[in-house]
C-alpha positions as CSV (number, residue, x, y, z in Angstrom):
1,K,-0.1,0.0,0.0
2,F,1.2,3.6,-0.9
3,D,0.1,7.1,0.2
4,V,0.6,9.1,-2.8
5,E,0.0,12.9,-3.0
6,L,-0.5,14.1,-6.4
7,I,-0.2,18.0,-7.3
8,S,-0.9,19.4,-10.6
9,P,0.4,21.7,-11.9
10,A,3.1,21.7,-9.1
11,T,4.8,25.3,-8.6
12,P,8.8,25.3,-8.6
13,N,8.4,25.4,-4.8
14,Q,6.2,22.4,-4.4
15,I,8.8,20.6,-6.8
16,S,11.8,21.9,-4.6
17,R,10.2,20.7,-1.3
18,A,9.7,17.2,-2.8
19,M,13.3,17.0,-3.9
20,P,16.0,15.6,-1.7
21,S,17.4,18.0,0.5
22,L,20.8,19.7,-0.1
23,G,20.9,20.8,3.7
24,H,19.8,24.0,5.3
25,V,21.2,27.5,6.3
26,L,20.6,29.8,9.0
27,I,19.3,33.2,8.0
28,E,19.5,36.4,10.1
29,E,17.1,38.6,8.3
30,T,17.3,42.2,9.2
31,P,14.3,44.5,8.3
32,K,16.6,46.1,5.4
33,M,17.4,42.8,4.0
34,Y,13.6,42.0,4.1
35,F,12.6,44.9,2.2
36,E,15.4,44.9,-0.4
37,C,15.5,41.1,-0.9
38,T,13.1,39.1,0.6
39,K,9.9,41.2,0.2
40,P,10.4,41.4,-3.5
41,Y,10.9,38.1,-4.0
42,I,7.5,37.3,-2.2
43,Q,5.8,39.7,-4.5
44,T,7.3,38.0,-7.5
45,V,5.7,34.7,-6.1
46,V,2.2,36.6,-5.4
47,D,2.3,38.1,-9.0
48,S,3.2,34.9,-10.7
49,G,-0.5,33.4,-10.0
50,S,0.6,30.4,-8.5
51,L,-1.4,31.0,-5.4
52,S,-4.7,30.7,-7.2
53,W,-5.7,27.6,-5.5
54,I,-5.9,29.5,-2.1
55,K,-9.0,31.3,-3.5
56,N,-10.8,28.2,-4.3
57,L,-10.2,27.0,-0.6
58,V,-11.2,30.3,1.2
59,E,-14.4,30.3,-0.9
60,V,-15.0,26.7,-0.3
61,K,-15.1,25.6,-3.8
62,K,-12.5,22.9,-3.3
63,E,-11.6,20.4,-0.6
64,K,-15.2,20.9,1.1
65,E,-14.9,17.4,2.7
66,R,-11.5,19.0,4.7
67,L,-13.6,22.2,6.0
68,L,-14.0,22.4,9.9
69,L,-14.9,25.6,10.0
70,N,-16.0,28.7,7.5
71,H,-15.8,32.3,9.7
72,D,-16.1,35.6,7.7
73,D,-12.5,36.1,8.1
74,F,-10.9,32.9,8.0
75,I,-11.4,28.9,7.3
76,I,-10.3,26.0,9.3
77,N,-9.1,22.9,7.2
78,I,-7.7,19.5,7.7
79,D,-4.1,19.9,6.7
80,T,-2.9,17.4,4.3
81,K,0.2,16.7,6.4
82,W,-2.3,14.9,8.8
83,R,-2.0,11.5,7.0
84,S,-3.6,9.3,9.6
85,H,-6.8,11.3,9.5
86,P,-9.8,9.2,8.7
87,P,-10.8,9.4,5.1
88,P,-12.8,12.8,5.0
89,L,-15.0,11.6,2.1
90,T,-16.1,8.3,3.3
91,T,-15.9,8.4,7.3
92,P,-18.8,9.9,9.1
93,R,-17.8,13.1,11.1
94,E,-19.2,11.6,14.3
95,E,-16.2,8.9,14.0
96,W,-13.7,11.4,14.0
97,M,-14.4,12.3,17.7
98,N,-11.8,10.8,19.8
99,H,-10.2,9.0,17.1
100,P,-6.7,7.3,17.4
101,S,-5.3,9.6,14.9
102,T,-5.8,12.7,16.9
103,V,-2.2,12.0,18.2
104,D,-1.3,13.5,14.7
105,L,-3.7,16.4,14.8
106,Y,-2.6,19.0,12.0
107,C,-5.3,21.6,11.1
108,L,-4.6,24.9,9.0
109,G,-6.3,28.3,9.4
110,I,-6.2,30.4,6.3
111,C,-7.1,34.0,6.4
112,K,-9.6,35.3,3.9
113,Q,-8.1,38.6,3.4
114,S,-5.7,38.8,0.6
115,G,-2.3,41.1,0.9
116,I,-1.0,39.5,4.1
117,T,1.4,37.2,2.7
118,C,3.7,36.3,6.2
119,L,4.3,37.1,9.6
120,R,6.1,40.2,8.3
121,D,2.8,41.8,7.2
122,L,1.3,41.6,10.6
123,T,0.1,44.7,12.3
124,S,-2.0,45.4,15.7
125,E,-5.1,45.8,13.3
126,H,-4.8,42.2,12.5
127,I,-5.0,41.2,16.4
128,P,-8.7,40.6,16.4
129,M,-8.5,38.0,13.5
130,L,-5.5,36.3,15.1
131,K,-7.7,35.9,18.5
132,G,-10.8,35.0,16.5
133,M,-8.8,32.1,14.2
134,M,-7.3,30.8,17.5
135,K,-10.3,30.9,19.6
136,E,-12.6,29.6,17.0
137,G,-10.1,27.2,15.7
138,L,-9.8,25.4,19.0
139,A,-13.5,25.6,19.8
140,A,-14.0,23.5,16.5
141,I,-11.1,21.0,17.2
142,K,-12.8,20.4,20.3
143,S,-16.1,20.0,19.1
144,I,-14.9,17.7,16.2
145,Y,-12.3,15.7,17.7
146,G,-12.5,16.2,21.5
147,V,-9.0,17.7,22.1
148,D,-8.5,20.0,24.7
149,H,-7.1,23.6,23.8
150,D,-4.5,22.8,26.3
151,Q,-3.2,19.9,23.7
152,I,-2.8,22.2,20.9
153,R,-0.1,24.6,19.7
154,V,-1.3,27.3,17.4
155,F,1.6,28.9,15.5
156,I,3.0,30.7,12.3
157,H,5.7,29.6,10.1
158,Y,8.4,32.1,8.9
159,Q,9.5,31.4,6.1
160,P,6.0,29.9,5.1
161,Q,5.2,27.2,2.9
162,F,3.1,29.3,0.6
163,Y,2.5,33.4,0.8
164,H,-1.1,33.8,1.7
165,F,-1.3,34.3,5.6
166,H,-2.3,31.2,7.5
167,V,-1.9,29.4,10.8
168,H,-0.9,26.0,12.1
169,F,-2.9,23.9,14.8
170,T,-1.0,20.8,15.8
171,R,-1.3,18.1,18.8
172,L,1.6,18.5,21.4
173,E,2.7,15.1,20.4
174,N,3.1,16.1,16.8
175,E,6.1,18.0,16.3
176,V,6.0,18.6,12.5
177,G,6.9,22.0,11.4
178,C,7.4,23.5,15.2
179,S,11.0,23.8,15.5
180,V,12.2,26.9,17.2
181,E,13.8,28.4,14.0
182,R,10.7,28.4,12.3
183,G,7.7,28.5,14.4
184,H,6.2,31.4,16.1
185,L,3.2,30.9,18.7
186,V,0.2,33.1,18.0
187,S,0.0,33.8,21.6
188,D,3.3,35.4,21.5
189,V,2.7,37.0,18.2
190,I,-0.4,38.9,19.5
191,Q,1.7,40.2,22.2
192,N,4.1,41.4,20.3
193,L,1.8,43.2,17.8
194,L,1.1,45.4,20.5
195,L,4.6,47.2,19.9
196,E,4.3,49.4,16.9
197,D,5.5,47.8,13.6
198,Y,7.2,44.9,15.6
199,Y,7.7,42.5,12.9
200,K,8.7,45.2,10.4
201,K,11.7,46.5,12.7
202,R,13.2,43.5,14.0
203,T,15.6,40.9,12.9
204,I,14.1,37.4,12.4
205,T,16.2,34.2,12.2
206,Y,15.2,31.3,10.3
207,K,16.0,27.9,8.9
208,L,15.9,27.9,4.9
209,K,16.4,25.1,2.6
210,K,19.7,25.0,0.4
211,G,18.9,25.3,-3.3
212,T,15.9,27.2,-3.5
213,A,15.1,30.2,-5.0
214,L,14.9,32.2,-2.1
215,E,18.1,31.0,-0.6
216,S,20.0,31.8,-3.8
217,I,18.5,35.4,-3.9
218,I,19.6,35.8,-0.3
219,G,23.0,34.2,-1.0
220,A,23.7,36.9,-3.9
221,Y,22.5,39.6,-1.7
222,L,24.6,38.7,1.5
223,E,27.7,38.4,-1.0
224,E,27.1,41.9,-2.5
225,H,26.7,43.5,0.8
226,R,29.5,41.9,2.6
227,D,31.6,44.1,4.8
């Protein structure tokens, strides 16, 4: 038996993630580096149209079977990385409650507002959305799966997998994607956003896969600006 994920058409980033890893580098991204290097790269990804699939998700035109909550500001979905989840199309939802697979719980909250690409774009005006996503997402997980809120970590990736703002919900036992050099707890982010332009002003350190387009761009930038 094989579990196969088919993505068509696949973006260069999706192809890169599926290729054997060349290793990683640790990036200390200053605000200047972000605005001169990373942000223009992010904009080229957004402008390429490769994120059109997100529109189908937030408008609930695709993957309806994975939808857990449809809020005015966001949706909560079963993440495809939750491989042990019972088949959503064929398993009655009442059987999802306290299912053994909840040890691997992985859900995704996706913001409906366009223009928020990543952690760097967040300001204090987004605090109500973040609080709502965390509160309503945890409540939905409790009502559908029976998992209490103190068993769930809620966090944001930087760099994210795709440049449309989203939040991860995982069971504490599931450590996929929550490494310290990538994950930022939403509860901490909300507190930080009370400080003016916090994520626009600070240096953010993160792990980046070697051989990716962004890693090449940042490498060239650092070489050009080497003291």
